[in-house]
C-alpha positions as a Markdown table, in Angstrom:
| # | Residue | x | y | z |
|---|---|---|---|---|
| 1 | Met | -43.6 | -10.1 | 0.4 |
| 2 | Thr | -45.9 | -12.9 | -0.7 |
| 3 | Ala | -48.5 | -14.7 | 1.7 |
| 4 | Glu | -46.4 | -17.9 | 1.4 |
| 5 | Lys | -43.5 | -16.3 | 2.7 |
| 6 | Asp | -45.5 | -14.5 | 5.5 |
| 7 | Thr | -46.8 | -17.8 | 6.7 |
| 8 | Gly | -44.1 | -20.0 | 6.0 |
| 9 | Arg | -46.7 | -22.4 | 4.4 |
| 10 | Arg | -46.8 | -23.6 | 0.7 |
| 11 | Leu | -49.5 | -22.8 | -1.4 |
| 12 | Trp | -51.9 | -25.4 | -2.3 |
| 13 | Arg | -50.8 | -27.6 | 0.6 |
| 14 | Leu | -52.5 | -30.9 | 1.2 |
| 15 | His | -54.4 | -31.1 | 4.2 |
| 16 | Thr | -56.0 | -34.3 | 5.5 |
| 17 | Asn | -58.4 | -34.8 | 8.4 |
| 18 | Thr | -60.0 | -38.0 | 9.6 |
| 19 | Thr | -63.7 | -37.9 | 11.2 |
| 20 | Asp | -66.2 | -40.4 | 12.1 |
| 21 | Glu | -69.5 | -40.1 | 10.5 |
| 22 | Gln | -72.0 | -42.8 | 12.1 |
| 23 | Gly | -69.3 | -45.3 | 12.6 |
| 24 | Thr | -67.5 | -44.8 | 9.1 |
| 25 | Pro | -64.4 | -42.8 | 9.1 |
| 26 | Val | -64.1 | -40.6 | 6.4 |
| 27 | Leu | -60.9 | -38.8 | 5.2 |
| 28 | Phe | -61.3 | -35.3 | 3.9 |
| 29 | Leu | -58.7 | -34.2 | 1.6 |
| 30 | Thr | -58.3 | -30.4 | 0.8 |
| 31 | Gly | -55.8 | -28.7 | -1.5 |
| 32 | Arg | -53.4 | -29.9 | -3.9 |
| 33 | Ile | -52.6 | -33.6 | -4.6 |
| 34 | Gly | -49.7 | -33.5 | -7.0 |
| 35 | His | -46.4 | -35.3 | -7.5 |
| 36 | Ala | -44.9 | -33.2 | -4.6 |
| 37 | Glu | -47.7 | -34.3 | -2.3 |
| 38 | Ala | -47.9 | -37.9 | -3.5 |
| 39 | Ala | -45.9 | -39.4 | -0.5 |
| 40 | Glu | -47.9 | -37.6 | 2.0 |
| 41 | Phe | -51.0 | -38.5 | 0.3 |
| 42 | Glu | -50.4 | -42.1 | 0.1 |
| 43 | Tyr | -49.4 | -42.2 | 3.7 |
| 44 | Ala | -52.7 | -40.6 | 4.8 |
| 45 | Ala | -54.7 | -42.9 | 2.4 |
| 46 | Leu | -53.1 | -46.2 | 3.4 |
| 47 | Arg | -53.3 | -45.4 | 7.0 |
| 48 | His | -57.0 | -44.4 | 6.7 |
| 49 | Ala | -57.5 | -47.9 | 4.4 |
| 50 | Ala | -55.6 | -49.9 | 7.1 |
| 51 | Gly | -58.8 | -52.4 | 7.7 |
| 52 | Pro | -61.2 | -54.5 | 5.6 |
| 53 | Gly | -64.6 | -52.7 | 4.4 |
| 54 | Asp | -65.4 | -49.7 | 2.7 |
| 55 | Val | -63.0 | -46.5 | 2.8 |
| 56 | Val | -64.5 | -42.9 | 2.2 |
| 57 | Met | -62.5 | -40.2 | 1.1 |
| 58 | Asp | -64.3 | -36.7 | 0.6 |
| 59 | Leu | -62.5 | -34.6 | -2.3 |
| 60 | Ser | -64.7 | -31.5 | -2.2 |
| 61 | Gly | -61.6 | -29.6 | -1.1 |
| 62 | Val | -59.3 | -30.9 | -3.8 |
| 63 | Asp | -58.2 | -28.1 | -6.4 |
| 64 | Tyr | -55.8 | -30.4 | -8.2 |
| 65 | Leu | -55.4 | -34.1 | -8.9 |
| 66 | Ser | -52.3 | -35.4 | -10.7 |
| 67 | Ser | -51.6 | -38.9 | -12.4 |
| 68 | Ala | -49.6 | -39.6 | -9.1 |
| 69 | Gly | -52.6 | -39.2 | -6.9 |
| 70 | Leu | -54.8 | -41.1 | -9.3 |
| 71 | Arg | -52.5 | -43.9 | -9.2 |
| 72 | Ile | -52.8 | -43.9 | -5.5 |
| 73 | Leu | -56.4 | -43.8 | -5.5 |
| 74 | Glu | -56.7 | -46.7 | -7.9 |
| 75 | Phe | -54.1 | -48.7 | -5.5 |
| 76 | Val | -56.2 | -48.1 | -2.6 |
| 77 | Ala | -59.3 | -49.1 | -4.4 |
| 78 | Glu | -57.8 | -52.3 | -5.8 |
| 79 | Arg | -56.5 | -53.3 | -2.2 |
| 80 | Gln | -59.8 | -52.4 | -0.4 |
| 81 | Ala | -61.6 | -54.7 | -3.2 |
| 82 | Glu | -59.1 | -57.5 | -2.3 |
| 83 | Arg | -60.2 | -57.1 | 1.3 |
| 84 | Gly | -63.9 | -57.3 | 0.4 |
| 85 | Gly | -64.7 | -53.7 | 0.6 |
| 86 | Arg | -64.4 | -50.8 | -1.7 |
| 87 | Leu | -63.1 | -47.3 | -2.0 |
| 88 | Arg | -65.7 | -44.6 | -2.0 |
| 89 | Leu | -65.1 | -41.0 | -3.2 |
| 90 | Arg | -67.5 | -38.5 | -2.1 |
| 91 | Ala | -68.3 | -35.2 | -3.4 |
| 92 | Pro | -65.3 | -34.3 | -5.7 |
| 93 | Ser | -64.5 | -30.9 | -6.7 |
| 94 | Val | -64.7 | -30.1 | -10.3 |
| 95 | Ala | -61.1 | -30.5 | -10.8 |
| 96 | Ala | -60.8 | -33.8 | -9.0 |
| 97 | Arg | -64.0 | -35.0 | -11.0 |
| 98 | Leu | -62.4 | -34.0 | -14.4 |
| 99 | Ala | -59.1 | -36.1 | -13.4 |
| 100 | Leu | -61.2 | -39.0 | -12.4 |
| 101 | Asp | -63.5 | -38.8 | -15.6 |
| 102 | Phe | -60.1 | -38.6 | -17.8 |
| 103 | Ser | -58.2 | -41.3 | -15.9 |
| 104 | Gly | -61.4 | -44.0 | -15.9 |
| 105 | Leu | -61.6 | -43.8 | -12.3 |
| 106 | Ala | -65.2 | -42.0 | -12.1 |
| 107 | Gly | -66.7 | -45.1 | -11.1 |
| 108 | Leu | -65.3 | -44.8 | -7.5 |
| 109 | Ile | -67.4 | -41.7 | -7.2 |
| 110 | Asp | -70.5 | -42.3 | -4.7 |
| 111 | Gly | -73.7 | -41.2 | -6.5 |
């Protein structure tokens, strides 16, 4: 019996958590952002980016970032720019950084 069957959880499941860091909400993403998780990621990202100003997402725990996830990041970035803010991606994992580099979205990375 696999760990997946023992726990009833999918492997590489997307987990989201929002914290407040000195008045700035940060959306922490952990796990896989693939096509199967795109709707869940879009919901969390748009809820997190509901207001004007800068939006921060921490990608340090992302082990896979698909084209569907990249399209959502690009959409959020464009929407925040229209509102006078920007999307800031913090501490992307190696996998996330490679996907961002290849897609041309590496400019969203802080630092």
